[in-house]
C-alpha positions as CSV (number, residue, x, y, z in Angstrom):
1,Q,131.2,155.1,82.5
2,I,133.9,157.7,83.1
3,G,133.9,161.0,81.1
4,A,130.3,160.1,80.1
5,G,129.7,163.4,78.2
6,V,126.2,162.8,76.6
7,S,126.4,159.3,78.1
8,L,125.7,157.3,74.9
9,P,127.8,154.2,75.8
10,G,126.5,154.1,79.4
11,V,122.9,154.5,78.2
12,V,123.3,151.7,75.6
13,A,124.7,149.4,78.3
14,A,121.9,150.2,80.7
15,R,119.3,149.6,78.1
16,C,121.0,146.2,77.4
17,G,120.5,145.3,81.0
18,A,123.8,146.2,82.7
19,Q,124.0,148.0,86.0
20,V,125.5,151.3,85.1
21,I,127.0,154.3,86.9
22,L,127.6,157.4,84.7
23,S,130.2,160.0,85.7
24,D,131.9,163.0,84.5
25,S,133.8,165.9,86.0
26,E,132.2,167.4,89.2
27,E,133.4,170.6,87.7
28,L,130.9,170.3,84.8
29,P,127.4,170.5,86.3
30,R,125.8,171.1,82.9
31,C,127.3,167.9,81.6
32,L,126.1,165.9,84.6
33,Q,122.6,167.3,84.1
34,S,122.9,166.3,80.5
35,C,123.6,162.7,81.7
36,R,120.6,162.8,83.9
37,S,118.4,164.1,81.2
38,S,119.6,161.4,78.8
39,C,118.8,158.8,81.4
40,L,115.3,160.2,81.8
41,M,114.7,160.4,78.1
42,N,115.8,156.8,77.8
43,H,113.5,155.5,80.6
44,L,116.5,154.9,83.0
45,P,115.6,157.1,86.0
46,H,117.5,155.0,88.5
47,V,120.9,155.2,86.8
48,P,123.2,157.1,89.2
49,V,125.1,160.1,87.8
50,L,128.2,161.0,89.8
51,G,130.6,163.9,89.6
52,L,134.1,162.3,89.5
53,T,137.1,164.4,88.4
54,W,140.1,162.5,87.0
55,G,143.0,162.5,89.3
56,R,141.1,163.6,92.3
57,M,140.2,161.3,95.2
58,S,136.7,162.1,96.4
59,P,134.1,160.5,98.7
60,E,132.1,159.5,95.6
61,L,135.2,157.7,94.1
62,L,136.1,156.1,97.3
63,S,132.6,154.7,98.0
64,L,131.9,153.3,94.5
65,A,130.4,149.8,94.6
66,P,132.4,146.9,92.9
67,I,132.7,147.2,89.2
68,D,133.5,144.8,86.3
69,I,133.9,147.2,83.3
70,I,134.8,150.8,83.1
71,L,133.7,152.4,79.8
72,G,135.4,155.5,78.4
73,S,134.5,156.9,75.0
74,D,137.2,159.1,73.5
75,V,138.5,160.2,76.9
76,F,142.1,160.4,75.6
77,F,141.8,163.6,73.7
78,D,143.9,166.1,75.7
79,P,147.4,164.8,76.6
80,K,147.4,167.1,79.7
81,D,144.6,164.8,81.1
82,F,146.2,161.4,80.3
83,E,147.9,160.9,83.7
84,D,144.9,162.0,85.6
85,I,142.7,159.6,83.7
86,L,145.1,156.7,84.3
87,T,145.6,157.6,88.0
88,T,141.8,157.3,88.4
89,I,141.7,154.1,86.3
90,Y,144.6,152.6,88.4
91,F,142.7,153.3,91.5
92,L,139.6,151.7,90.3
93,L,141.4,148.7,89.0
94,E,143.4,148.3,92.2
95,K,140.0,148.3,94.1
96,N,138.5,145.9,91.6
97,P,141.5,143.7,90.3
98,H,139.5,141.8,87.8
99,A,137.9,144.8,86.2
100,Q,138.9,146.2,82.8
101,F,138.8,149.7,81.3
102,W,137.3,149.5,77.7
103,T,138.0,152.6,75.8
104,T,137.9,154.0,72.3
105,Y,139.9,157.0,71.1
106,Q,140.4,158.9,67.9
107,V,143.9,158.9,66.5
108,R,144.7,162.6,66.3
109,S,148.6,162.6,66.3
110,A,151.6,160.4,65.8
111,D,152.8,161.7,69.2
112,W,149.7,160.3,70.9
113,S,150.9,157.7,73.3
114,I,150.1,156.5,76.8
115,E,152.6,153.6,76.8
116,A,155.0,155.3,79.4
117,L,152.0,156.1,81.6
118,L,150.7,152.6,81.4
119,Y,154.1,151.3,82.5
120,K,154.4,153.9,85.3
121,W,151.0,152.9,86.7
122,K,151.5,149.1,86.3
123,L,148.8,148.8,83.6
124,K,148.7,147.0,80.3
125,S,146.7,147.5,77.2
126,I,145.3,145.2,74.6
127,H,144.4,146.6,71.2
128,V,141.0,145.4,69.9
129,P,140.7,145.3,66.2
130,L,137.6,147.0,65.0
131,H,136.9,144.2,62.5
132,S,136.6,141.7,65.4
133,F,133.2,143.1,66.0
134,G,132.2,144.6,62.7
135,A,133.1,148.2,63.5
136,D,135.6,148.8,60.9
137,K,133.3,150.2,58.3
138,E,134.3,153.6,57.0
139,H,131.1,155.4,58.2
140,L,132.0,154.2,61.8
141,A,135.7,154.2,62.1
142,S,137.0,157.1,60.0
143,S,136.3,160.7,59.3
144,S,136.2,162.9,56.2
145,L,138.4,165.4,58.0
146,P,141.9,165.9,56.6
147,G,144.6,163.6,58.0
148,R,144.2,160.3,59.8
149,H,141.2,160.4,62.2
150,T,140.5,156.7,62.6
151,I,138.9,155.3,65.8
152,E,140.9,152.7,67.8
153,M,139.8,150.6,70.8
154,M,141.8,149.1,73.7
155,I,141.2,147.3,76.9
156,I,143.3,148.4,79.9
157,S,143.9,146.2,82.9
158,L,146.3,145.7,85.8
159,A,149.7,144.4,84.6
160,Q,150.7,141.2,86.5
161,S,153.4,141.3,89.2
162,D,155.8,139.7,86.6
163,G,155.5,142.7,84.3
164,T,153.0,141.2,81.8
């Protein structure tokens, strides 16, 4: 899981039996410690927690074991980070061509778009309707805050060489 924060998606995946690696910025040691604490509280002492900063090549990133799914929960919240996130995702997908990046995000602005960056990094995305897995309930996918604050989900993967 990238941008693990409090690590809820990664901990749930680990509790369901997945082999998980949690990561967040190496510049946020308190966040990394929070991930470790969350693992211990959930009886997952062997889940690795790595400091990986988006857009930065590091020995930890270069030496990651093969992966199938990269989880990102609401990592697309600050447009200045979008390209660094996708640079890291592109590297991981190139290293693991059959892997996918599953991510959720909160719609915050009509200007929110990563389409140009997906094209630049030869990535594609598929929108996953929340109703397809029962997550379109108001208490899950919307907010009482003013404006549109719905949750969306997408799966990002490498685009094929023919541009699809």
